[in-house]
C-alpha positions as CSV (number, residue, x, y, z in Angstrom):
1,M,-35.5,27.4,0.3
2,G,-31.7,27.6,0.2
3,K,-29.5,26.8,-2.7
4,L,-27.3,23.8,-3.1
5,S,-24.3,23.6,-5.4
6,F,-22.2,20.5,-6.0
7,N,-19.2,20.1,-8.4
8,I,-16.5,17.6,-9.2
9,D,-13.2,18.3,-11.0
10,K,-13.2,15.1,-13.1
11,K,-15.8,12.9,-14.8
12,Q,-13.4,10.0,-15.5
13,V,-10.4,8.7,-13.5
14,T,-8.1,5.7,-13.4
15,E,-8.3,3.6,-10.2
16,H,-6.6,5.1,-7.2
17,E,-6.7,8.6,-8.7
18,H,-8.5,11.4,-6.9
19,V,-11.6,13.3,-7.6
20,T,-12.1,16.7,-5.8
21,V,-15.6,17.3,-4.7
22,S,-16.7,20.9,-3.9
23,W,-20.1,22.0,-2.5
24,D,-21.9,25.0,-1.0
25,C,-25.2,25.1,0.9
26,E,-27.1,28.1,2.3
27,N,-28.0,27.5,5.9
28,P,-28.2,23.7,5.9
29,E,-29.3,21.7,9.0
30,Q,-27.2,18.8,7.8
31,V,-25.0,18.0,4.8
32,T,-23.8,14.5,3.9
33,L,-21.8,13.0,1.0
34,T,-22.4,9.4,0.0
35,V,-19.7,7.6,-1.9
36,E,-20.8,4.4,-3.7
37,D,-18.0,2.5,-5.5
38,G,-18.7,-1.2,-4.8
39,T,-19.0,-0.2,-1.1
40,K,-21.0,2.6,0.4
41,S,-19.6,5.3,2.8
42,I,-21.4,8.3,4.2
43,H,-19.4,11.4,5.3
44,Q,-20.8,14.3,7.4
45,L,-19.8,17.7,5.8
46,P,-19.7,21.3,6.8
47,D,-21.9,23.9,5.0
48,S,-19.3,24.4,2.2
49,G,-15.9,23.3,1.2
50,S,-14.1,20.6,-0.8
51,R,-12.9,17.1,-0.2
52,V,-10.6,14.7,-2.1
53,I,-12.0,11.3,-2.8
54,E,-9.9,8.4,-4.0
55,A,-11.4,6.1,-6.7
56,S,-10.8,2.7,-5.2
57,G,-11.3,0.7,-8.4
58,N,-13.8,-1.7,-6.7
59,A,-16.3,-0.8,-9.4
60,D,-16.2,0.7,-12.9
61,R,-18.0,3.8,-11.7
62,M,-18.3,5.8,-8.5
63,T,-21.5,7.6,-7.6
64,L,-21.2,10.7,-5.4
65,T,-24.4,12.0,-3.8
66,L,-24.6,15.2,-1.8
67,R,-27.7,15.5,0.4
68,A,-28.5,18.6,2.4
69,V,-31.4,19.2,4.7
70,I,-32.4,22.9,4.3
71,G,-35.4,24.3,5.9
72,G,-36.6,20.8,6.8
73,K,-36.5,19.7,3.2
74,T,-34.0,17.3,1.7
75,Q,-32.2,18.4,-1.5
76,E,-30.0,16.0,-3.4
77,K,-27.5,16.1,-6.2
78,S,-25.7,13.1,-7.7
79,V,-22.8,12.7,-10.1
80,T,-21.2,9.6,-11.5
81,V,-17.5,9.3,-12.2
82,K,-16.2,6.6,-14.6
83,V,-13.4,4.6,-13.1
84,K,-11.0,2.9,-15.5
85,R,-8.8,0.0,-14.2
86,K,-5.1,0.1,-14.6
87,V,-3.9,-2.4,-17.2
88,L,-0.4,-3.8,-16.7
89,K,1.4,-4.4,-19.9
90,A,4.0,-7.1,-20.3
91,E,7.2,-6.0,-21.8
92,K,8.4,-7.7,-24.9
93,V,11.6,-9.6,-24.8
94,H,13.9,-8.5,-27.6
95,G,16.8,-10.5,-29.1
96,A,17.3,-13.8,-30.8
97,P,15.1,-16.8,-29.9
98,R,16.6,-19.4,-27.6
99,G,19.0,-21.8,-29.3
100,S,20.0,-19.4,-32.0
101,S,23.1,-17.2,-32.1
102,G,23.0,-13.7,-30.8
103,S,22.3,-12.2,-27.4
104,R,19.0,-12.3,-25.6
105,K,17.8,-9.8,-23.1
106,A,16.7,-11.2,-19.7
107,W,13.0,-11.2,-18.8
108,F,13.9,-8.8,-16.0
109,D,16.3,-6.0,-15.6
110,F,19.3,-6.8,-13.3
111,S,20.0,-3.1,-12.7
112,K,16.5,-2.7,-11.2
113,V,17.1,-5.7,-8.9
114,K,20.5,-4.2,-7.9
115,G,18.9,-0.8,-7.1
116,W,16.2,-2.5,-5.1
117,W,18.8,-4.5,-3.2
118,S,20.9,-1.4,-2.5
119,R,17.8,0.5,-1.1
120,T,16.8,-2.5,1.0
121,I,20.3,-2.9,2.5
122,A,20.4,0.9,3.2
123,G,17.0,0.7,4.9
124,L,18.1,-2.3,7.0
125,K,21.3,-0.5,8.1
126,T,19.3,2.6,9.1
127,S,16.8,0.5,11.0
128,W,19.6,-1.4,12.8
129,T,21.3,1.9,13.8
130,Y,18.2,3.1,15.6
131,M,17.0,-0.3,17.0
132,P,17.1,-0.7,20.8
133,E,19.8,-3.0,22.1
134,N,17.3,-5.6,23.4
135,K,15.7,-5.9,20.0
136,K,19.1,-6.2,18.4
137,L,19.9,-9.1,20.7
138,A,16.5,-10.8,20.0
139,T,17.1,-10.3,16.3
140,K,20.5,-11.9,16.4
141,I,19.2,-14.9,18.4
142,L,16.3,-15.3,16.1
143,G,18.7,-15.3,13.1
144,L,20.9,-17.8,14.7
145,M,18.0,-20.1,15.5
146,C,16.7,-19.8,11.9
147,A,20.1,-20.7,10.6
148,V,20.3,-23.7,12.9
149,M,16.9,-24.9,11.8
150,L,17.6,-24.4,8.2
151,L,21.0,-26.2,8.5
152,T,19.5,-29.1,10.5
153,G,16.8,-29.5,7.9
154,F,19.4,-30.5,5.4
155,V,21.8,-32.3,7.8
156,P,19.9,-33.5,10.9
157,K,23.1,-34.7,12.6
158,L,24.2,-31.1,13.0
159,F,21.3,-30.3,15.4
160,P,23.4,-30.8,18.6
161,V,26.1,-28.5,17.0
162,G,23.5,-25.9,16.4
163,L,22.2,-26.1,19.9
164,I,25.7,-25.7,21.3
165,A,26.2,-22.6,19.1
166,I,23.0,-21.0,20.4
167,I,23.9,-21.9,24.0
168,G,27.4,-20.6,23.5
169,Y,26.2,-17.3,22.1
170,L,23.7,-16.8,24.9
171,T,26.4,-17.7,27.5
172,W,28.8,-15.2,25.9
173,I,26.0,-12.5,26.0
174,I,25.4,-13.2,29.8
175,V,29.1,-13.2,30.7
176,K,29.7,-10.1,28.6
177,R,27.2,-8.1,30.6
């Protein structure tokens, strides 16, 4: 009967980290890997090799079972990997309590918001550059319609003005082409 070897590189991971599974079988007829981590998935494998498996975090452990049919007999090896969940920690707010003198740090960092906003604007500019003209036109019309709807939500009497703005813009597009 042929030999079956099965190894993993980690016995414990944090959710969404990877475990590398390696195996080697002598003349198998079939090799499968079953991954059970709250759900069950079965993967067909070659005679030998390695595969990276992500710990989904659906359960606190992940069981990996290698099954090989060698010479008409099934051999099986299982290992269990402990999966720790990520714990988000709240940051403490430093500074004087409200109502007292002294400065107080905000509960969020404005520089991070500014960086996020800059990256978002840069991405939108890049997207706009490569967007086809018909999609640009549709996006402009959609934006104009949203602005009209928002404005008329606050001041319903401006609805006809908004419709005239949309009609005027569309007329300008038609005449321009």
